N, C-alpha and C positions, 0 to 999 in steps of 0.2 A: 462572488464568493468572499466570505469574510476571513481573510488571512490573519487579521488581528486576533480573532477568536482562536484560530488554529494555533497561533504562537503563544498566546497568554495561557492556554491550557497546559503548556509544556514548559513554562519558565522554571519550575522547580524540579524538572526531570534530571536525575543524576544517574548516568549509566553505571557508575562504579558501585552503586548501592544494590544492584541486582545480581544475584549469584546464579550459577549454573543450576542449582537445585530450584531456585525460584522460577527459572525459565522452564524447567521440566514440568512443574505444576501448572504454569501458565499455558503450556501446550495442551495439557489435559483439559483445561478450561475451554480452549479454542476448539478442540476436536470432539468434545463430548456432544451428545445429541442435544442436550440443553445446557447443563453445566454440572460439574461434579457436585455430588450431594454429600455434605459433611454433617455428621450427627451433632446435635446440640452440645453445649458445654457440659450440661448436667449428665450426659451419657459418656463423657470423655474417658472416665476411668475404666469403663468396660470395653473400650475399643482395642483393637490389635495395634501392634507397633506401627504398621503401615498407616492405619487410620489416624493415629496420633501424629504421625509425620504430616499427613494431609492437613490436619487441624492446625498444626504449627505453621505450615507453609501458607495456609489461607490467612491466618492472623497476620503474618508478616507482610503479605502482599496487600492486605487491607490497610495496614499502617502506612505502607509506601504509596497508597493511592493508585495501585495498579489494577486491582479488581474491586468489584462492588457487589453487594448483596442484591439479588433480584428476587422478585416475588415467586414463591413456590407454593406447594400444597399446604394448606392450613393444618397445623398440628401433625405434620409429617415427621417431626423430629429431626429434620435435616435442613440444611441451608444451601441455596443455589447461588452460584457466582457467575459474573460475566466480567470481561475486561472493561476498564474505564478508557476514556480517550487517551490518557497517559499510558495505560497498559497496552493499548493498540500500538501506539508509537514505539513503546519499549520492545514489543514483539517484532516490529518491523526493523528496529535497529539492532537487535541481538540475534535473531535467528538467521542462520545461513540460508535456509530454504523456507519459504512461506507455505504453511499448510493451506490448501485452497479454501478451507473453512474460514480462515482468518479474513480473507478478502470478501467472501460471500456472506458470512454470518454477521459481519459488522459493516455492511454496505452503507448503512444510514448514519454511521459515525461521522463526526466533523472531519477527523483526520483523513479518512478514506474518501469522503466527498470532495475534500480539497485537493487531494493528490491523484485520485483515480476517477471518481464517478461524475465529475463535471466534464470529463472527456470521453467516458465510455458508459454505455448502458450496462445494467447489472447482468442481463442475459449474455452479453458478450464475454464477460469474465467467467460466468458460470460454464459456458460452452467452449471456452478457448482451448486451443491445442497446446502442446508442450512448448512449441517454438514461440507462440504469442505470449504464453505465460512467462517464459524465460525473459523475454524482452521487457515485459511489465515489471517483473521482479528486479531486473537490472536498473530500470528507470527509478523504481521506488527506493532502491538502496542509495542511488545518487541523491535523491530528494532528501532522504533521512540524513545523509552525511552533510549536505548543505545546511539543513535546518539546525543540526547540532552545532555546527561551526558558527552559526549566527546567533544562537541563543545567549551565549555569554555577553556579547556586545549589546544585544537588545536588553537583556536583564540589567546591565550596568549603564544604561543610557542616562545622561545627565538631565534630561528633560523629557516631557511628553512628546514634544515636537521631534526630538532626536530619536526617541523610540519609534515613533510613527514612520520616520524616514528610513530607519533600519529595517522595519517590517516591510516597508514598500520595496526596499532593495531585495530582500529575500523573496517577496512575491514575484518580482520580475525575473529573478534567477530561476525560481521553480517553474514559472510559465515558459521560460526558454527551454527548460528540460522537457516539458510536455510537447512543445513545438518540434523539437528534435525527434522525439519519440514518434509522433504521428507521421512525420515526413519519412522516417526510417521504415515504418510499417507499410506506408503506401508504396515505397520502392521495393521492400522485401517481397510483397505479395503481387508485384507485377508479373505478368505471364513469363517474361524473359527471365526474371530472377527466380521464379519458382522452378523453371526448367534447369537453370544453372545449379540450383541447390540439389538437384537429383543427378547431375551429370557424372558424379564420381561413384554412383551406385551401379554395380554390375548386374545384379539380379533384376530381371524385368518386373517380377511381381512386387518386389520391394519398391522399385522406382515408381510404379503405378500407384501403389498404396500411399507413398509419401506425397506424390503429386496431388492425388485426390484429397488428402488430408489438408494440404496447404491451400488448395483451391477452395475447400470448404471454409477455411479461415477467412479467405478473401471475401467470400459470400457473406460471412458473418459480419465482417467490418462494413461491407456495403449496405447492410441493413441497419447499422447503428447510426441513428440521427445525431447523437452527440459527437461521435467520432467524425462524421462527415462534416458537420458544422465547423468544428475546430480545425479540421484539415483544410477546409475551404478558406478560412481566415488566414491560416498559416501560409497556404499556397499563394494567396493574393499578396501577402507581405513579401514572400520570396520573389515573386514576379516583379513587384514594384522595385525591390532592391536590385534585382538583376538588370532591369531596364535602366535604372539610374546609373549604375556602374558602367553599363554598355555605352550609354550616351556620353558619359564623362570621358570614357576611353576614346570614343570617336572624335571628340572635340579637342583632344590634346595632341 
């Protein structure tokens, strides 16, 4: 995975330049079936106040590099938009809750391939339950925070070598976060922990429903080759570390 590409696309990202109104429009871009359609400039005068607001918001986000024009119907008199890589990162950093469409619609973006889809298959994210989605959201928020805190130092590196070293530090930090996530998920969806998660529920029907839902999530993860491959690597490292610590303890 090219973490240098991930970082260099974000070097000019400025969280303070994005307003709440900007985010409102970006959410519309994310949630629309394709993308919001804005009439051309030549029809601007005849638009309603809401349409003029959309036009203004779109122009501002284009200038910030957070959205881009995508191909629409020829001579339709409207323009379609989608998020750029920087726009996807902005949405991840600014939104309290992620619309499922954000992770699904932009699955082939570099940002999401780097942070999510090298570890999970698309179908897992499409079909994941609320508990799994919550864990992935929490993990992503941590990744975004770490990335933002690293961008200033990377941007102001004194040399190419120093920049590469700082990008490598961020890469290792992000991979550690992914390792913690997959280990947590493996433990969360063990039979014992699924049963523990329902122990405080008094109604049998609700307890059974939650158990079946969580068991379905375990089945989903068990079929995800990317998740299993990364979990195997992480588990082997964990066992190796445990064995070395145990042996050192026994020899002292």
